[in-house]
N, CA, C and O atoms as a DFTB+ gen file, in Angstrom:
712 C
 N C O
     1  1     -69.065      65.775      -5.732
     2  2     -67.406      66.290      -4.815
     3  2     -67.487      66.731      -3.045
     4  3     -66.686      67.368      -2.360
     5  1     -68.435      66.270      -2.791
     6  2     -68.563      65.470      -0.941
     7  2     -68.280      63.950      -1.116
     8  3     -67.724      63.449      -0.138
     9  1     -68.348      63.730      -1.387
    10  2     -68.531      62.062      -1.826
    11  2     -66.877      61.903      -1.443
    12  3     -66.271      61.504      -0.448
    13  1     -66.462      62.453      -2.828
    14  2     -64.576      62.376      -2.798
    15  2     -63.632      63.021      -2.204
    16  3     -62.474      62.628      -2.337
    17  1     -64.031      64.527      -1.163
    18  2     -64.180      64.857       0.110
    19  2     -64.059      63.719       1.327
    20  3     -62.946      63.456       1.782
    21  1     -65.325      63.021       1.857
    22  2     -65.150      61.992       2.090
    23  2     -64.402      60.443       2.336
    24  3     -64.247      59.768       3.354
    25  1     -63.978      60.201       0.724
    26  2     -63.757      59.216       1.003
    27  2     -62.000      59.248       1.056
    28  3     -61.264      58.267       0.942
    29  1     -61.526      60.890       1.295
    30  2     -59.896      61.256       1.043
    31  2     -59.768      61.470       2.111
    32  3     -58.713      61.327       2.729
    33  1     -60.863      61.876       2.582
    34  2     -60.541      62.181       4.725
    35  2     -60.813      60.521       5.512
    36  3     -60.477      60.294       6.674
    37  1     -61.137      60.021       5.068
    38  2     -60.934      58.429       5.570
    39  2     -59.855      57.731       4.984
    40  3     -60.247      56.565       5.031
    41  1     -58.702      57.724       4.443
    42  2     -57.977      57.782       3.550
    43  2     -56.924      58.428       4.385
    44  3     -55.856      57.944       4.761
    45  1     -57.430      59.629       4.609
    46  2     -56.058      60.543       5.560
    47  2     -56.284      59.430       6.892
    48  3     -55.548      58.633       7.474
    49  1     -57.511      59.788       7.001
    50  2     -57.412      59.029       8.534
    51  2     -56.560      57.999       9.005
    52  3     -55.667      57.822       9.834
    53  1     -57.492      57.116       7.743
    54  2     -56.691      55.690       7.706
    55  2     -55.306      55.804       7.794
    56  3     -54.743      55.435       8.824
    57  1     -54.830      56.151       7.083
    58  2     -53.240      56.369       7.355
    59  2     -52.314      57.085       8.160
    60  3     -51.251      57.664       7.936
    61  1     -53.371      56.778       9.663
    62  2     -52.241      57.354      11.006
    63  2     -52.094      55.923      11.288
    64  3     -51.077      55.670      11.935
    65  1     -52.917      54.796      10.945
    66  2     -52.067      53.329      10.835
    67  2     -50.258      53.374      10.513
    68  3     -49.250      53.120      11.174
    69  1     -50.456      53.691       9.573
    70  2     -49.353      53.162       9.252
    71  2     -47.365      53.567      10.023
    72  3     -46.263      53.248       9.575
    73  1     -47.783      54.396      11.333
    74  2     -47.724      54.409      12.692
    75  2     -47.119      53.164      13.508
    76  3     -46.126      53.298      14.223
    77  1     -48.119      51.349      13.268
    78  2     -47.747      50.683      13.782
    79  2     -46.366      50.047      12.921
    80  3     -45.406      49.628      13.567
    81  1     -46.369      50.026      11.757
    82  2     -44.828      50.762      11.390
    83  2     -43.982      50.649      12.514
    84  3     -43.822      49.492      12.904
    85  1     -43.245      51.763      13.301
    86  2     -42.119      52.584      14.224
    87  2     -42.500      52.058      15.346
    88  3     -41.684      51.932      16.259
    89  1     -43.743      51.674      15.477
    90  2     -44.136      51.498      16.486
    91  2     -44.011      49.670      16.804
    92  3     -44.496      49.267      17.862
    93  1     -43.721      49.222      16.382
    94  2     -43.565      47.060      16.153
    95  2     -41.844      47.485      16.002
    96  3     -41.095      47.074      16.888
    97  1     -41.451      48.049      15.222
    98  2     -39.429      48.268      15.362
    99  2     -39.081      48.966      16.386
   100  3     -37.964      48.722      16.842
   101  1     -39.640      49.682      16.835
   102  2     -39.913      50.631      18.019
   103  2     -39.018      49.177      19.027
   104  3     -37.918      48.994      19.549
   105  1     -40.054      48.575      18.880
   106  2     -40.312      47.269      20.419
   107  2     -39.763      46.486      19.574
   108  3     -39.528      47.250      18.638
   109  1     -39.418      45.523      19.291
   110  2     -38.735      44.575      18.768
   111  2     -37.519      44.850      19.035
   112  3     -36.916      43.950      19.619
   113  1     -36.383      46.713      18.584
   114  2     -35.053      47.271      18.762
   115  2     -35.321      47.276      19.986
   116  3     -34.203      47.731      20.228
   117  1     -35.939      47.158      21.359
   118  2     -36.046      47.995      22.517
   119  2     -35.579      46.473      22.618
   120  3     -34.369      46.249      22.624
   121  1     -36.573      45.316      22.706
   122  2     -36.275      43.663      22.696
   123  2     -35.187      43.254      22.424
   124  3     -34.892      42.140      22.857
   125  1     -34.168      44.025      21.588
   126  2     -32.652      43.445      20.841
   127  2     -31.768      44.104      22.043
   128  3     -30.952      43.349      22.573
   129  1     -31.891      45.969      22.709
   130  2     -31.069      45.733      23.203
   131  2     -31.293      45.250      23.737
   132  3     -30.841      44.118      23.561
   133  1     -32.284      45.442      25.102
   134  2     -32.193      44.314      26.534
   135  2     -31.373      42.929      26.105
   136  3     -30.143      42.926      26.142
   137  1     -31.527      42.690      26.021
   138  2     -30.484      41.099      25.574
   139  2     -29.532      41.400      24.780
   140  3     -29.154      40.343      24.273
   141  1     -28.843      42.392      24.332
   142  2     -27.657      42.692      24.511
   143  2     -27.005      43.024      25.161
   144  3     -25.843      42.617      25.153
   145  1     -27.611      44.240      26.336
   146  2     -27.116      44.588      27.496
   147  2     -27.337      43.290      28.570
   148  3     -26.439      43.138      29.397
   149  1     -28.856      42.039      28.615
   150  2     -28.095      40.664      29.244
   151  2     -27.725      40.261      28.783
   152  3     -27.988      39.150      29.244
   153  1     -26.564      39.934      27.251
   154  2     -25.396      39.499      27.318
   155  2     -24.311      40.177      27.872
   156  3     -23.373      39.455      28.210
   157  1     -24.164      41.655      28.097
   158  2     -22.978      41.593      28.248
   159  2     -22.743      41.897      30.019
   160  3     -21.977      42.537      30.740
   161  1     -23.578      41.261      30.114
   162  2     -23.748      41.412      31.497
   163  2     -23.196      39.496      32.251
   164  3     -22.530      39.265      33.260
   165  1     -23.678      38.717      31.478
   166  2     -23.055      37.512      31.230
   167  2     -21.899      37.264      31.250
   168  3     -21.229      36.459      31.898
   169  1     -21.510      38.500      29.985
   170  2     -19.923      38.148      30.178
   171  2     -19.333      38.296      31.104
   172  3     -18.363      37.623      31.454
   173  1     -19.717      39.022      31.551
   174  2     -18.706      40.164      32.803
   175  2     -18.952      38.907      34.361
   176  3     -18.028      38.499      35.064
   177  1     -20.689      38.485      34.558
   178  2     -19.905      37.082      35.215
   179  2     -18.939      35.965      35.196
   180  3     -18.034      35.551      35.920
   181  1     -19.657      35.552      33.754
   182  2     -18.438      34.736      32.738
   183  2     -16.784      34.811      33.463
   184  3     -15.945      34.399      34.265
   185  1     -17.144      35.594      32.534
   186  2     -15.393      36.220      33.261
   187  2     -14.962      36.585      34.416
   188  3     -13.750      36.800      34.425
   189  1     -15.434      36.719      35.283
   190  2     -15.301      36.873      36.519
   191  2     -14.769      35.580      36.986
   192  3     -13.588      35.233      37.017
   193  1     -16.053      34.768      37.428
   194  2     -15.644      33.219      37.224
   195  2     -14.550      33.070      37.107
   196  3     -13.935      33.270      38.154
   197  1     -13.727      32.682      35.945
   198  2     -12.487      32.324      35.649
   199  2     -11.153      33.288      35.721
   200  3     -10.033      33.000      35.300
   201  1     -11.619      34.667      36.449
   202  2     -10.201      36.315      36.905
   203  2     -10.836      35.938      37.885
   204  3     -11.916      35.879      37.299
   205  1     -11.205      35.461      39.453
   206  2     -11.310      34.922      40.725
   207  2     -10.186      34.553      41.154
   208  3      -9.793      34.821      42.289
   209  1      -9.542      33.907      40.325
   210  2      -8.296      33.430      41.347
   211  2      -7.609      33.773      41.119
   212  3      -6.681      33.155      41.640
   213  1      -7.120      34.912      40.269
   214  2      -5.510      34.965      39.415
   215  2      -5.730      36.667      39.980
   216  3      -6.831      37.183      39.783
   217  1      -4.926      37.254      40.488
   218  2      -4.973      38.848      40.828
   219  2      -4.306      39.626      40.161
   220  3      -4.255      40.856      40.174
   221  1      -3.664      38.701      39.429
   222  2      -3.001      40.200      38.260
   223  2      -4.192      40.058      37.204
   224  3      -4.551      41.222      37.029
   225  1      -4.835      39.387      36.562
   226  2      -5.900      38.907      36.209
   227  2      -7.034      40.067      36.261
   228  3      -7.204      41.062      35.558
   229  1      -7.782      39.514      37.439
   230  2      -8.663      40.480      38.089
   231  2      -8.169      41.592      37.576
   232  3      -8.973      41.798      36.668
   233  1      -6.890      43.015      37.506
   234  2      -6.738      44.156      38.092
   235  2      -7.592      44.508      36.381
   236  3      -8.466      45.350      36.170
   237  1      -6.946      43.515      35.352
   238  2      -7.743      44.467      34.238
   239  2      -8.688      44.276      33.710
   240  3      -9.355      45.008      32.978
   241  1      -8.882      42.909      34.152
   242  2     -10.325      42.766      34.267
   243  2     -11.749      43.730      34.710
   244  3     -12.744      44.167      34.131
   245  1     -11.190      43.753      36.048
   246  2     -11.978      44.859      36.975
   247  2     -12.197      46.454      36.056
   248  3     -13.214      47.092      36.327
   249  1     -11.421      46.910      35.218
   250  2     -11.600      48.258      34.491
   251  2     -12.411      47.626      32.488
   252  3     -12.762      48.335      31.545
   253  1     -12.404      46.594      32.585
   254  2     -13.382      46.344      31.201
   255  2     -14.317      46.085      31.773
   256  3     -15.254      46.823      31.469
   257  1     -14.709      44.811      33.039
   258  2     -15.941      45.279      33.229
   259  2     -16.850      46.138      33.921
   260  3     -17.846      46.360      33.232
   261  1     -16.862      46.575      34.787
   262  2     -17.323      48.752      34.816
   263  2     -17.563      48.897      33.638
   264  3     -18.764      49.123      33.487
   265  1     -16.704      48.871      32.192
   266  2     -17.148      49.429      30.845
   267  2     -18.459      48.638      30.391
   268  3     -19.597      49.091      30.267
   269  1     -17.944      47.171      30.150
   270  2     -19.137      46.394      30.554
   271  2     -20.285      46.441      30.912
   272  3     -21.339      46.149      30.346
   273  1     -19.967      46.958      32.223
   274  2     -21.452      47.121      33.056
   275  2     -22.268      48.964      32.899
   276  3     -23.282      49.462      33.389
   277  1     -21.385      49.395      32.140
   278  2     -21.828      49.832      31.990
   279  2     -22.629      50.635      30.912
   280  3     -23.105      51.742      31.165
   281  1     -22.812      49.732      29.124
   282  2     -22.993      49.303      28.363
   283  2     -23.914      48.998      28.621
   284  3     -24.935      49.509      28.161
   285  1     -23.893      47.699      29.762
   286  2     -25.115      47.655      29.726
   287  2     -27.001      48.265      29.952
   288  3     -28.163      48.026      29.624
   289  1     -25.926      49.383      30.940
   290  2     -27.196      49.749      31.566
   291  2     -27.422      50.910      30.106
   292  3     -28.592      51.096      29.771
   293  1     -26.474      51.536      29.416
   294  2     -26.981      52.258      28.138
   295  2     -27.651      51.411      27.463
   296  3     -28.822      51.687      27.200
   297  1     -27.147      50.316      27.065
   298  2     -28.400      49.661      26.147
   299  2     -30.315      49.665      27.187
   300  3     -31.463      49.991      26.886
   301  1     -29.998      49.407      27.749
   302  2     -30.574      48.935      28.853
   303  2     -32.069      50.726      29.753
   304  3     -33.008      50.756      30.549
   305  1     -31.273      51.795      28.849
   306  2     -31.903      52.808      28.830
   307  2     -32.706      52.863      27.925
   308  3     -33.932      52.777      27.855
   309  1     -31.220      53.147      26.632
   310  2     -32.321      52.549      25.397
   311  2     -33.293      52.505      25.069
   312  3     -34.195      53.266      24.719
   313  1     -33.009      51.006      25.249
   314  2     -34.047      50.071      25.265
   315  2     -35.869      50.628      25.748
   316  3     -36.966      50.175      25.423
   317  1     -35.332      52.135      26.913
   318  2     -36.350      51.553      27.766
   319  2     -36.929      53.089      26.649
   320  3     -38.117      53.199      26.346
   321  1     -36.331      53.670      26.386
   322  2     -36.150      55.020      25.000
   323  2     -38.197      54.207      24.197
   324  3     -39.403      54.223      23.952
   325  1     -35.996      53.352      24.265
   326  2     -37.594      52.695      22.681
   327  2     -39.051      52.499      23.352
   328  3     -40.036      53.141      22.988
   329  1     -39.060      51.731      24.166
   330  2     -40.218      51.086      24.863
   331  2     -41.374      52.083      24.966
   332  3     -42.452      51.850      24.420
   333  1     -41.193      52.953      25.518
   334  2     -41.449      54.283      25.942
   335  2     -42.221      54.939      24.208
   336  3     -43.390      55.289      24.049
   337  1     -40.971      54.924      23.008
   338  2     -41.853      55.846      21.697
   339  2     -43.013      54.776      21.718
   340  3     -44.149      54.922      21.269
   341  1     -42.602      53.926      22.194
   342  2     -43.753      53.034      20.745
   343  2     -44.753      52.157      21.673
   344  3     -45.396      51.413      20.933
   345  1     -44.992      52.040      22.581
   346  2     -46.739      52.435      23.476
   347  2     -46.556      53.943      23.553
   348  3     -47.077      54.383      24.578
   349  1     -45.809      55.158      22.572
   350  2     -46.227      55.780      23.521
   351  2     -47.091      56.260      22.620
   352  3     -48.248      56.471      22.983
   353  1     -46.592      56.589      20.940
   354  2     -47.000      56.512      19.869
   355  2     -48.184      55.746      19.680
   356  3     -49.206      56.415      19.535
   357  1     -48.243      55.107      19.663
   358  2     -49.159      53.207      19.546
   359  2     -50.080      54.342      20.235
   360  3     -50.544      54.918      19.251
   361  1     -50.888      55.334      22.010
   362  2     -51.497      55.943      22.594
   363  2     -51.452      56.446      22.020
   364  3     -52.589      56.273      21.582
   365  1     -50.788      57.602      21.019
   366  2     -51.543      58.884      20.532
   367  2     -51.733      58.223      19.565
   368  3     -52.920      58.194      19.238
   369  1     -51.135      57.720      19.008
   370  2     -52.558      57.526      16.168
   371  2     -52.962      56.497      16.384
   372  3     -53.383      56.085      15.303
   373  1     -53.204      55.363      17.540
   374  2     -53.560      54.285      17.160
   375  2     -54.678      54.432      18.375
   376  3     -55.639      55.199      18.319
   377  1     -54.407      53.659      19.349
   378  2     -55.713      53.529      19.957
   379  2     -54.654      53.171      22.206
   380  3     -53.677      52.760      22.833
   381  1     -55.662      53.632      22.235
   382  2     -55.433      53.511      24.070
   383  2     -55.277      52.966      24.355
   384  3     -56.005      52.127      23.825
   385  1     -54.202      52.124      25.634
   386  2     -53.964      50.267      25.891
   387  2     -54.774      50.084      27.097
   388  3     -54.156      49.979      28.157
   389  1     -55.877      50.037      27.113
   390  2     -56.886      49.801      28.395
   391  2     -56.177      48.594      29.094
   392  3     -56.281      48.800      30.303
   393  1     -55.631      47.648      28.913
   394  2     -55.142      46.900      29.898
   395  2     -54.346      48.279      30.690
   396  3     -54.640      48.537      31.857
   397  1     -53.566      48.920      30.110
   398  2     -52.456      49.795      31.250
   399  2     -53.287      50.530      31.777
   400  3     -52.879      50.574      32.937
   401  1     -54.502      51.367      31.706
   402  2     -54.957      51.811      32.305
   403  2     -55.776      51.357      33.275
   404  3     -55.747      51.938      34.360
   405  1     -56.945      49.884      33.014
   406  2     -57.147      49.204      34.275
   407  2     -55.778      48.523      35.271
   408  3     -55.861      48.775      36.473
   409  1     -55.068      48.039      35.003
   410  2     -54.102      47.607      35.573
   411  2     -53.810      48.625      36.505
   412  3     -53.259      49.705      36.292
   413  1     -54.435      47.951      38.037
   414  2     -53.263      48.403      39.227
   415  2     -52.177      48.741      38.836
   416  3     -51.922      49.858      38.385
   417  1     -50.950      47.301      39.024
   418  2     -50.291      47.625      38.475
   419  2     -49.349      47.884      37.505
   420  3     -48.157      47.583      37.444
   421  1     -50.065      48.487      36.760
   422  2     -49.503      48.862      35.583
   423  2     -47.983      50.334      36.531
   424  3     -47.716      50.408      37.730
   425  1     -47.371      51.209      35.347
   426  2     -46.808      51.878      35.447
   427  2     -46.852      52.647      35.295
   428  3     -46.454      52.816      34.143
   429  1     -47.269      53.990      35.955
   430  2     -47.966      55.197      34.667
   431  2     -46.351      55.955      33.324
   432  3     -46.377      56.806      32.435
   433  1     -45.030      54.916      33.978
   434  2     -44.566      55.683      32.823
   435  2     -44.486      56.070      31.350
   436  3     -44.053      56.934      30.587
   437  1     -45.620      54.132      31.438
   438  2     -46.329      53.777      30.324
   439  2     -46.697      54.138      29.749
   440  3     -46.402      53.855      28.587
   441  1     -47.915      55.320      30.106
   442  2     -49.638      56.020      29.768
   443  2     -49.408      57.191      29.302
   444  3     -49.131      57.938      30.240
   445  1     -49.379      57.944      27.896
   446  2     -49.154      58.413      27.383
   447  2     -50.350      59.401      26.866
   448  3     -50.647      59.217      25.685
   449  1     -51.124      60.471      27.583
   450  2     -52.316      61.029      27.052
   451  2     -51.640      61.816      26.311
   452  3     -52.610      61.945      25.565
   453  1     -50.560      62.721      25.636
   454  2     -50.016      63.704      24.821
   455  2     -48.531      64.171      23.956
   456  3     -47.313      64.122      24.125
   457  1     -49.373      64.570      23.096
   458  2     -47.473      64.354      22.525
   459  2     -46.422      65.230      22.893
   460  3     -45.556      65.587      22.094
   461  1     -46.501      65.809      24.810
   462  2     -46.257      67.055      25.125
   463  2     -45.234      65.772      26.358
   464  3     -44.071      65.555      26.697
   465  1     -46.614      65.255      26.619
   466  2     -46.231      64.276      27.757
   467  2     -44.969      62.504      27.753
   468  3     -44.231      61.984      28.590
   469  1     -45.402      62.157      26.196
   470  2     -44.125      61.524      25.567
   471  2     -43.541      62.162      25.651
   472  3     -43.079      62.157      26.792
   473  1     -42.746      63.661      24.440
   474  2     -41.978      64.439      24.004
   475  2     -40.594      64.273      25.941
   476  3     -39.450      63.827      26.020
   477  1     -41.856      65.092      27.465
   478  2     -41.343      64.752      28.709
   479  2     -40.805      63.748      29.144
   480  3     -39.705      63.552      29.660
   481  1     -41.923      62.905      28.828
   482  2     -40.676      61.382      29.513
   483  2     -39.838      60.431      28.334
   484  3     -39.214      59.378      28.458
   485  1     -40.083      61.189      27.292
   486  2     -38.431      60.445      26.717
   487  2     -37.247      61.215      26.563
   488  3     -36.106      60.785      26.393
   489  1     -37.674      62.541      26.648
   490  2     -36.581      63.263      27.512
   491  2     -35.666      63.180      28.494
   492  3     -34.458      63.374      28.631
   493  1     -36.977      62.691      29.409
   494  2     -36.313      62.354      30.842
   495  2     -34.989      61.092      31.191
   496  3     -34.107      61.035      32.048
   497  1     -35.472      60.028      29.848
   498  2     -34.326      58.499      30.232
   499  2     -33.676      59.046      28.436
   500  3     -33.221      58.019      27.934
   501  1     -33.568      59.868      27.746
   502  2     -32.477      60.591      27.387
   503  2     -30.954      61.002      27.877
   504  3     -29.783      60.659      27.710
   505  1     -31.815      62.041      28.649
   506  2     -30.855      62.365      29.441
   507  2     -29.902      61.476      30.588
   508  3     -28.713      61.786      30.669
   509  1     -30.215      60.830      31.104
   510  2     -30.356      59.791      31.447
   511  2     -29.802      58.367      30.745
   512  3     -29.649      57.314      31.364
   513  1     -29.530      58.572      29.296
   514  2     -28.519      57.804      28.217
   515  2     -27.362      59.036      28.389
   516  3     -26.364      59.130      29.104
   517  1     -27.866      59.765      27.573
   518  2     -26.441      60.170      27.521
   519  2     -25.705      60.592      29.466
   520  3     -24.490      60.396      29.468
   521  1     -26.086      60.937      30.481
   522  2     -24.972      60.795      31.291
   523  2     -24.497      59.155      31.826
   524  3     -23.399      58.838      32.283
   525  1     -25.352      58.519      31.670
   526  2     -24.352      57.285      32.033
   527  2     -23.644      56.926      30.675
   528  3     -22.637      56.223      30.748
   529  1     -24.140      57.403      29.279
   530  2     -22.931      57.775      28.488
   531  2     -21.334      58.445      28.870
   532  3     -20.309      57.879      28.491
   533  1     -21.322      59.533      29.553
   534  2     -20.805      60.419      30.033
   535  2     -19.910      59.712      30.639
   536  3     -18.719      59.696      30.331
   537  1     -20.634      58.824      31.908
   538  2     -20.072      57.645      32.774
   539  2     -18.982      57.254      32.390
   540  3     -17.871      57.269      32.920
   541  1     -19.515      56.729      30.986
   542  2     -18.217      55.772      31.081
   543  2     -17.247      56.111      29.845
   544  3     -16.532      55.627      28.967
   545  1     -17.529      56.786      30.172
   546  2     -16.488      57.493      28.512
   547  2     -15.228      58.321      29.806
   548  3     -14.048      58.443      29.475
   549  1     -15.831      58.915      31.526
   550  2     -14.637      59.304      31.970
   551  2     -14.126      58.410      32.545
   552  3     -13.034      58.630      33.068
   553  1     -14.993      56.516      32.699
   554  2     -14.196      55.961      33.467
   555  2     -13.006      55.776      32.441
   556  3     -11.874      55.691      32.918
   557  1     -13.156      55.714      31.206
   558  2     -12.345      54.732      30.068
   559  2     -11.252      56.133      30.355
   560  3     -10.090      56.064      30.756
   561  1     -11.826      57.047      30.105
   562  2     -10.453      58.995      29.869
   563  2      -9.945      58.191      30.081
   564  3     -10.301      57.084      30.485
   565  1      -8.466      58.840      29.710
   566  2      -6.810      58.874      30.038
   567  2      -6.963      60.400      30.950
   568  3      -7.195      61.343      30.194
   569  1      -6.895      60.682      32.040
   570  2      -5.785      62.558      32.492
   571  2      -4.443      62.258      32.381
   572  3      -3.654      61.364      32.689
   573  1      -4.476      63.573      31.704
   574  2      -3.273      63.522      31.998
   575  2      -2.598      64.427      32.537
   576  3      -1.483      64.309      33.045
   577  1      -3.768      66.124      32.380
   578  2      -3.105      67.113      33.199
   579  2      -4.166      67.671      33.739
   580  3      -5.225      67.125      33.432
   581  1      -4.242      68.705      34.542
   582  2      -5.021      68.997      35.726
   583  2      -6.285      69.372      34.228
   584  3      -7.357      68.781      34.105
   585  1      -5.947      70.089      33.597
   586  2      -7.203      70.650      32.872
   587  2      -8.036      69.433      32.223
   588  3      -8.993      69.735      31.509
   589  1      -7.765      68.243      32.404
   590  2      -8.621      67.237      31.947
   591  2      -9.327      66.839      32.669
   592  3     -10.293      66.200      32.254
   593  1      -9.011      67.193      34.958
   594  2     -10.262      67.065      35.129
   595  2     -11.076      68.095      35.949
   596  3     -12.145      68.083      36.559
   597  1      -9.828      69.239      35.623
   598  2     -11.263      70.717      35.791
   599  2     -12.945      70.499      34.194
   600  3     -14.089      70.952      34.176
   601  1     -12.200      69.654      33.232
   602  2     -13.351      69.437      32.486
   603  2     -13.813      67.829      33.146
   604  3     -14.421      66.995      32.475
   605  1     -13.685      67.768      33.572
   606  2     -14.147      66.169      34.113
   607  2     -15.310      67.405      34.792
   608  3     -16.410      67.862      34.480
   609  1     -14.314      67.585      35.867
   610  2     -15.317      68.387      36.913
   611  2     -16.243      68.971      37.247
   612  3     -17.115      68.700      38.073
   613  1     -15.901      70.840      35.824
   614  2     -17.378      70.972      35.127
   615  2     -17.859      69.904      34.218
   616  3     -17.799      71.012      33.685
   617  1     -18.537      68.303      33.006
   618  2     -19.102      67.911      33.325
   619  2     -19.984      67.168      34.088
   620  3     -21.003      66.709      33.573
   621  1     -19.675      66.969      35.433
   622  2     -20.250      66.921      36.759
   623  2     -21.349      67.761      37.426
   624  3     -22.359      67.579      38.106
   625  1     -20.572      68.881      36.836
   626  2     -21.955      69.992      37.059
   627  2     -22.048      70.320      36.514
   628  3     -21.184      71.174      36.314
   629  1     -23.097      70.216      35.499
   630  2     -23.830      69.556      33.816
   631  2     -24.465      68.439      34.407
   632  3     -25.623      68.089      34.181
   633  1     -23.771      67.967      35.068
   634  2     -24.991      66.441      35.650
   635  2     -25.538      66.964      36.414
   636  3     -26.769      66.949      36.421
   637  1     -24.865      67.572      37.272
   638  2     -26.208      67.347      38.090
   639  2     -27.428      69.345      38.074
   640  3     -28.463      69.915      38.418
   641  1     -26.067      69.449      37.351
   642  2     -27.423      70.303      37.154
   643  2     -28.841      69.986      36.495
   644  3     -29.971      70.386      36.776
   645  1     -28.392      69.174      35.575
   646  2     -29.062      68.530      34.550
   647  2     -30.166      67.625      35.236
   648  3     -31.343      67.533      34.884
   649  1     -29.496      66.927      36.367
   650  2     -30.854      66.170      37.923
   651  2     -31.239      67.302      37.854
   652  3     -32.268      67.601      37.249
   653  1     -30.576      68.053      38.390
   654  2     -31.592      69.449      39.320
   655  2     -32.517      69.679      39.017
   656  3     -33.449      69.488      39.798
   657  1     -32.770      70.250      37.625
   658  2     -33.916      70.514      36.140
   659  2     -34.827      69.423      36.307
   660  3     -35.993      69.061      36.460
   661  1     -33.740      69.138      36.203
   662  2     -35.490      67.455      35.912
   663  2     -36.126      67.340      37.182
   664  3     -37.352      67.298      37.283
   665  1     -35.186      67.275      38.366
   666  2     -37.044      66.667      39.531
   667  2     -37.019      67.799      39.602
   668  3     -37.285      67.963      40.792
   669  1     -36.879      68.827      39.154
   670  2     -37.617      70.149      39.768
   671  2     -39.163      70.218      38.459
   672  3     -40.375      70.426      38.526
   673  1     -38.280      69.942      37.530
   674  2     -39.808      70.279      36.727
   675  2     -40.634      69.095      37.402
   676  3     -41.738      69.223      37.931
   677  1     -39.600      67.443      37.240
   678  2     -41.266      66.689      38.072
   679  2     -41.879      66.380      38.971
   680  3     -42.689      65.512      39.295
   681  1     -40.973      67.934      39.701
   682  2     -42.592      68.416      41.462
   683  2     -42.856      69.643      40.659
   684  3     -42.350      70.627      41.199
   685  1     -43.451      69.899      39.600
   686  2     -44.203      71.139      38.785
   687  2     -44.916      70.076      38.773
   688  3     -45.423      69.705      39.831
   689  1     -45.113      69.368      37.616
   690  2     -46.021      68.145      37.153
   691  2     -47.324      67.365      38.229
   692  3     -48.494      67.083      37.968
   693  1     -46.077      67.100      40.170
   694  2     -46.623      66.383      41.055
   695  2     -47.906      67.615      41.737
   696  3     -48.982      67.331      42.263
   697  1     -47.363      68.876      41.512
   698  2     -48.252      69.519      42.231
   699  2     -49.408      70.145      41.082
   700  3     -50.264      70.911      41.525
   701  1     -49.412      69.780      39.503
   702  2     -50.484      69.867      38.505
   703  2     -51.567      68.773      38.605
   704  3     -52.797      68.789      38.572
   705  1     -50.359      67.548      38.780
   706  2     -51.154      66.486      39.022
   707  2     -52.843      66.606      40.540
   708  3     -54.054      66.422      40.414
   709  1     -51.969      66.987      41.747
   710  2     -53.041      67.319      42.510
   711  2     -53.348      68.815      42.720
   712  3     -54.311      69.157      43.405
């Protein structure tokens, strides 16, 4: 019976390697979104070169360009979320990334030691994605009355509060580290 228990526990322990599928899928999705964001920027630059000489086309282009650039930023941020998630769950379930731990150039945002750290890092980037998405919709929204502007200002206030609380939690983490 003890031998059967050891075999079962070994199988349970090795099943953590299933996380590799999520890691690879997250990294591939991150790459795809980064390429999509870059493609959006290339389209904007290409179109800019065509409309720079036509002032009437420039007005339409300006609004579309802002929307495309904000979409690119959104893609980059979501790509970052997927990258942090993929690297984070690899470090938590599979193995520490020794290269990142020892490299002086490495960003500390990609080093994860606990599930709470991963959750906090992801939450901060996700809040930034939501802010960019709000901005993208705010730019394209047709404001028809005072009430619409009031809703916009409430949204901006809530964004400012979210940024304040994120920076407050970040300052608390820095004090714990020192």
